[in-house]
N, C-alpha and C positions, 0 to 999 in steps of 0.2 A: 983447932977442931980436929978430931980424929977422922981420918978418911974412911970412906965406906969400902969394906973389903968383900962385898958380895957382888960378883959379876953376873951378867946375864947367863942364865942356864944353871946357876948354882943351886944345889939342893939344900934346903934349909928346914928347920923345925921350929915352930912357934909355940910358946907356952899354951896358948888358947886354941889356935887354929890347926895345929898339927903340921904335917909334912906338906911342903910346897916347893915350887920352882920359881926362881927370880926371873921375872920377865924384863925388868929394866930397873936401873938404880943410879943414883948420883948422891951427892952429899946432902941434898935437900929432901928427895923423895925416893921411895922404893916401891915397886909393884911386884906382888907375889901372887901366883896362881896356886891356891891350896887344893889338895886332892878332894877334900870333902866340903870346902866352903867357898870355892870359886876364887875370883880375882879380888884382891884387896890392895888398897893404896895406903901407904903409911908415910909419916914424916920420919925420915931416916934416923935422926938422932934419938927420937923418942922410942923407936922400936928395936934399936940395936941390942938393948939389954934383954929382950925377949926372944931373940933369934939365936939358934945354934946351927952350925954347919952340920949337914947330914951326909954320910958317905953312901947313901943308897943310890941306885941307878935311877935315872929319870924315868917316870912312868911312860909307857908306850901310848902314843896318841890313839884314841879309839876312832879310827877313820869310819865315817859314815854312821856312827852311833847316834849322832845328833840330827841326822837327816830325817825329816818327817815326810816321807813320800806317801801321798794319799792316792788310792786307786780312784780313777775317774769312773763314776757310775755309768753303766751302759744306758743309753736312751731307749726306753720301751715305747714301741709304737703300736 
């Protein structure tokens, strides 16, 4: 069996889901966070033919962008 050559943090491109970052991988499973499709889990041998290495820079994490801070309404007396 061919060994998995995508390490954590590797930038990849998938035929269907586009650009993403490898979160974890081994010979059985690979987890990729895609820019436009979120986190996906694959059976490694089945997805290897659909992945290409990408030389792009990892996207910057958008800190606080997902935080949903709600203002507490003032109590009217």
